N, C-alpha and C positions, 0 to 999 in steps of 0.2 A: 593457136590462132591459125585460121585457114584463109588464105588470100584469094578472095573471089572477085577482086576488082576487075580482072580482065575477062571473066567468063560470064558475069551476070548480064542480063539484057540491058541495053542502053539505047537511048533515043538516037535516031539517025543523024539529027542535026543539033539538038539542044545539048548544052553543057552547063554545069554549075559554074558560077563565078568563083574566082579566087578570093579568099578572105582579105579584108582591108583593116581588120582590127584583130587583136590577139584572141585566142581561145580562152574563154573565161568560165565555162561551166561544163558539167558532165550531165547531160539531160537524158533521163530514163523514159522510155515509152513501153507500152505493151502492144502486141499486134491485134489484141481483141479478137483472136481467132482460136481455133483448136490447136492442140499441141503438135499436130502433124504438119502444120504449115511450114514451108521451107523458104530459105532466102530467095530461091528462084520464083516461088509463088508471089512473094512480096514485090520483087523487082518487076515481074511481068505486070502486076496490077498497077504499080506506080507509073510504069512507062507506057503501057498500051491502053490503060483505062484513064489514068489521071494525066497523061501526056507530060510527064516529068522527064528530066534528063536521065535519071537512073533511080535505083532504090533511094528512098528519102531518109536514109540513115547512114551513118559512118560505119556502124557495127551492128550485127544481129547475133543474138545469143539464143541457141536452141535449148530445149529442156535437158539435154544430156550434157550441157555445159560447154559445148563447142562455140567458139567465137569466130564469126565470119566477117572478114574485113571487106566492106562494100565500096567505100569511097575514101580517097585521100583525106587526111585530117585538115589540110589547108583549103578544102573546098567549102564554100558557103552553101551548105545543103539546107533546103527548106524542110525542117522537121518539127520545130517547136515554137512558132510565132516569135515573140521577142527573145526567146532562148535559142534562136538560130545561131547566135554568137558562139554557142558551145558545140560540143560533140554530141551527135544524136545516137543513142544506143537503145535498140529495140530488143526486148525480151519476148520470145514467142510464147503466146498464151493469153488468156483473158483473166485479169486479176481483179475483176469487179468484186468477187467474194472469196477468192482463193489467193494463195501466195505463189511466187515462182518456186521452182524446184531448188533444193539445196545446191545442186550443181550450177544452176543459173546464178544464184546469189554469189557463190564462190567465184565464178568466172567474172561476174560484173565487178566484184570487189577487187579482184586482181587487176582487171583492166583499168579501173579507177585509180588504183595505186600507181600503176605503170604510167598513166597519162599525167598524173600529178608530178611524178619524178621527171617527166619530159617537159612539162609546161609550167610547173609551179602550182600553187594552190588553185583548185577549181571548185566552185560551188557544186554540190550535188543537188540536183533539182529534178522534179517530175514535170512532165509537159504541162500539166494543169497549173503549175506555179507561175507560168508566164502571165504577166499582167493582162495581156490582150488575148489570152486563150479561152475558148469556150469548149472545154472538153473535160472528161473525167480521167483521161489517160495520165498515168499508167494504172488506173483502176482505183476503186474505193479503198482498197487495202494498202495503198502506197505507204502511208505513214507508219503502218505496222511492220514493214520490212525495210524501210529506207535506211535505218541505222545499222542494219546488217551489212549494207554496202559501204557505209562511211566509216567502218572500223579501221582507221589508219592513224598514225602517230599525231599528225598535226590537228586531228579532231579533238584531242584531249586537252589542249591548251590554245589560247589565242593571245596570251600576253607576249609582247615583243618589245623592241628597242627603238628609241628615237635618238638619232645622232644630230648634234648641232654644229660642231666644228668639222674641219676636214678629217676624213679617215685616211690613214696612211698604212700601207703594207708594212708588215714587220712590227707594228706596235701591238701591245697586248690586247686592248679592247677589240681592235680590228681583227686580229688573228683569232680571238675567242669566237667572235661572230662567224668569221669566215669558215672555221673548221667545225662549226656546229650544224645541227639539223634544223636550226631556226628557219622557218619557211620564208618569212618576209619581214621587212622592217621599213621604217620611215626615216628619211634623211633630208637634211637641208643642203641646198647648193652643191649638188654632186658634180656640177661642171667645174668646180674648183679643186677636185680631188687630184691626187698625183697619178692615179690610174683610172681607167674607165670603170663604170659600175660593174660590168660583166666580168672584169678582171679582178676587181676588189672583192666582189661577193658572187662568185659564179654559182648558178643554179638557184639563186634567191630572187624573190620578187621585191623590188625596192620602190617604194612610193616616194616621189621627190616633190619638195616645194622649193621654188626659186624665189628668194627674197631680194628686194631691191637694195638692201644693204643699209647699214648705219642706223642711227637712232630714229631717223625720220622715214625709214623704209615702209612701215605700216601706214603712215600718214600719206605717203605718195601713192601707195596702192589704192587707198580709199578715194583719193582724188581722181584716179582713173575710173574707179567704179561708179562714181557720181556722174560720169559723162556717158554712161550706158554703152551701147554698141560701139560708138566711136572711140570711147575711152578704152574699150577692150582691144580694138584694132591697134591703137597706139601702144598699149601695154604689151601686146604680142610682138609688135615690131621691135620694141625695146629689148625683149627677152629672146628674140628669134635665134641669135647665135648661140645662146646658152641652151635653149631647148634643142637645137640641132645637135649640139655636142652630147647632151644627155641621151638623145635617141640613138645617136651613133654608138654610144656606150651600152646599149641594150635596155635603156629605160622605156617602159611602156605605161607606167602609172604616174599620174601627176595630180597634185593637189593645188588648188587655186590660191589667190591672195588670202591673207590672214583675217579670220574672224570678222565677217561682214556684220555691220550693225547700223542699218538704215533706221532713222528715227524721226522722220518728218520732212519738212520742206528742204532742209539743207542736205538731206540724204534720201532722195525720193526712191520709193520702192520700185517703180517701173524701171528706173535706170539700173538699179542693182540686178533686177531680173534680166534685163537686156544684156548686161555685161556678162553674166554667168552663161547665158545662152550662146553668146558669141564665142566665149572661151571653150565651152563644151563642144560646139561644132568644129572648132579649130582642132582640138586634140583628137577627136574622133576621125576627122579628115586626115590626120597624120598617122592613123592606125594605132592610136593610143587609147587608154582608159582614163576618163576624167572623174575625179572624186570631188564633187561640187560642194561649195559653200564654205568649207573649213569653219564650220559654225561654232562660235564660242559660247559655251553654256553661260547664260546670264545676259548675253548681249541682245537677245531678242525677247523682251519682257512678255510679249504676247505669243505664246507657243503656237497659237492658231495661225500666225503669219507664215508658218512653214508651208501652208497650203498654196501660197503664191508661187512656190517653186515646184509644185506637184508635177507638171508636165516635164519640166527640166530634169527632175530626178528620175522619172520614168525613162526619159531618153538616155540619160547616163547609164542607168541600169541595163537597158536594152543593148548598150554598146560596151558592156563589161565593167563599168564603173559603178558609181552610186553616190552615197552621201558621206561626207567627212565631217566629223564633229570633234570638239575638244570637251573633255569632262574633268573638272577639278572639284575637289571638296575642301572643306576647312572647318575645324582644325584636323579632321581625319579625311582620308580618301573617301570613305563612305560617311557623309556628313550627318546622317541620321534623319534629316527631314525630307530627303528624296527630291529636293528641288534642284540642287546643283548637280551632284553626281546622280546617275540613274535617270537624268532628265531626258535622255535619248528615248526612253520608254514612252514618255508623254509626247515627245515630238512625233514619234512614229504613230502613236494612237491618233493624233490629230490628222495625219495623212490617211489613216484607215477610215476614220469617221467621214472623210471627204470622198470615200469611194475607192481608194487605192487598195488593191488586193494585198492581203497579208503576205509577208516574206518576199515581196516582189522588188524591194529596194535594198540592196546590200549596204552595209554601213561599216566604215572603219573609224575607230576612235584614234585619231592621229596624235593626240596629246592627252595624257591622264596623269594626275598626281595631286599634290596639295598646293594651293596658293593662298596665302594670307590676304591677297588683294580682295578676295570674296567678302572679307569682313571689314573692308575699308582701310586696310593697312598697306604697308609697302608690299610690292609684288615679289615676295620671297617664298621659297619652297619649303619642303619637309625638313630640311636641315637648318631651320631658323627657330626662333622662340625657344631657346634651350631650357627655359624655366617652366614651360607648359607641361603640366602633369596629365597624362592620359589614364583613363580608368583601366582596370584589368580587362584585357581583350585579346581575342585570337590566341589563347594559350599563354599569354604573357601577363605578369602581375602589373599592378599600377606602377607607372614610371614615365620617364621622359621619352621623347622620340629618339630612336636608334635605327640603324640600318635594318636590324632584325624586325623592328616594329613596322616600319614602312613596307618592308617586304611582305609581311603577313597581311597587312592591309591591302596591298595590291593583289595578293592571291585571293583574298576574300572578295574583292571587287570583281576580279576575273570570274570567279565562281558564280557570283550573282548575275553578272551580265550574261554568262553562258546559259544560266537557268531561265532567265526572264526575257532576254532580248536575243533570240537566236539569229536575228538579222546581222549581228555584229560579227565580223570576220577577223578583226585584229584590234588589239589594244596596244598602243605605243606608250611606254613609260617615259615620261619627260624628265630629264634628258641626259644622254651620255655625251661626253666631250663638251661640257658647257663653257661659256665664257662670260665675262663681265657680270651683269646683274643676275645671271642665271646660275651662278655657282652654288647657291643654296638648294638647287634642284638636282644636284649631281647624282646620277646613277653611275657609280664608279665601276672600275674593272671587275672587282669582286662581285658586284650586283649584276653586271652583265653576264658573268659566269653563272649566277643563279638562274637567270632567265633562260640562257641557252641550255642549261642543264635540264630544263623541263622537257626538252625534245630529244633526250638521249635514248628513250625506249624505241626500239625498232620492231615493227610488226611485219611479219612476212620474211622473205629471204633477206639475208644480210646485204648491206649496200655493196660489199666487195665480193659478192657471190661468184662472179665470173673469174675473178682473180683466184679465189679459193679452188674452184673447179679446175682452172687451167693449171695451177701449180700441182694439184693432186694427180691429174691425168698425165702430167709430164713424166711422172715416175713409171708410167706404163706404156710409153710410146714404143711401138715395134717397127722393124724395118718394113718398107713398102713391099708387099707381096701380092702382085696382081692376081695370081691364081686363087689364093685364099680370099682375096677381096671379092672376086667374082662369086664365090660361094656364099659369102656373108652379107652381101649387099646387092641390091638390084642395080643393074647398069643404067636403068631408067633415071636413077638419081644422079648419075654422073659423078659419084663419089666413091673413093676407095677407103676402106677402114684403115686407120693408122694406129689403133690401139685396141686393147680388149675393152669390154664393157666394164666400167668402174662403178661400184655401188657404195652407198653409205658416205657420200660427200655432202654433208649438211642436209641429209635426207633426200638427196637427189641421185639420179642415175645418169652417167655421162659416158660418151664415147667420142673419140677423135676420128676425123676423116680427112682425106686429102682429095683435091681435084687433080686428075692426071696432068702432069706437066707443071704443077704449082706446088712443088715439094717444100717450098719455103714458108708455106702457110698451113695452118690446121683449121679445119671447119669443125667446131665442137658442138655436138647436140646434147641437150640435157632436158630432163623433166623431173618433176617430183615422182618419187618411187611409186609406181602404180598408176600414175596419171598419164597413160600412154597417148591420150588424145590431145595433149597440150605440150608439144615438143617445141623447145626454143633453140635457137642457134646463135653462136657468136664466132668471130674470126680472130685468130691471133697468130703472130709470127712463130714459126717452128723453132 
């Protein structure tokens, strides 16, 4: 990566605003020019012709695979209409009928993985996927090479965990999740935990729902919703200290009250829409992402009524959130008739029929499992009805429900969602650490391990690459020798070699340097063997 932030042309007076909401996507553009266009050409055009503060991208990637850093990530750069919430990455070239070079694809993929490690899961999108964009950028071939950039571990699975009771450090389910590569999860009432979210689950994206508590909690939430915008303001005031505590603990994703179900005069539609709008604006104003509706499958008999929330969902999506739904089946997760589970497909189709651009509204399924309430029975989960005999399915013979059977059903559900509803980013299996009436839904510690085990495959450099390189190079550190250093390194770098060049460290080449007068620290350079244009640095104590 080459840092051009200080040398590219910039406007004399104009500057980009600083972000007020988290980075939520990785937005690809093409320059729609010839391959010889440079970052300077783009910056000059944007500043001197379009009167912009600077180049309208965060990063520019040239055909030889070099990545040019143009703007700080925390700047709200105008590059992708409703996708300005994300990082803007421009690949030099015109991809109307051709593809980027292999070097560009590899560089974009590496940058995407790096940014996801830094910010958590990010949607990979093309500029034209913004709901308010009128462009073909990044070219008509985008869908032909998009998946070459998104080849990263979390793209292979979206099944995750839902926790109901307090998580505690040191307990087995918490430590299993904490020490896994699980990218994100859903949790209830994180303000009651014994440690902040970013201490409990560092590096993970946690979607939080705050419940009003007790057996009447859902009823109280619906009383607020029936009062529209005023009810939302009262609801927010009630939760304000709890929300503040979550935000202070690193939470940026919130789900609203549980399973809205307006159904006439007693639950007027307008009031529910106003309530959701007020809540969405509040969370966005706090720099958070709002996942609207918490829609319970089966509670809105007329699927077309989702259109009432069209503009709200587009607003949430433009600010990093989207639509939250619950999907249950019975007596199986995939119930067979496509009405209960997989209903999200019909819900989205209703929005698309109303003119919403496809793939413009991200979805998270914040609860998914079996509930016998769908058949008019008690609200019990997969671990009930022990006499019910299931047919031969998913590689298992005819038999009763077991942990293995519900696991295979969940995997089949995940596979079908990923194949048919690419808008879905996460499926939360309900529920871990259950209490009271929810014990028959229990996703126990063993099953938590199964879910976390889906994310063990690592693509690209190992997570502890810097530790591996640092330990290896420590065996080759040489005494400071200014005369040899002058011969082996340019003084323009201001660095003196502190080791020989070390090869064959996880396929990388590395060398240690020191700054004169700072012998207590090593500056270590490394790159993939042969990839001399993509040198990385890290610092560690000598």
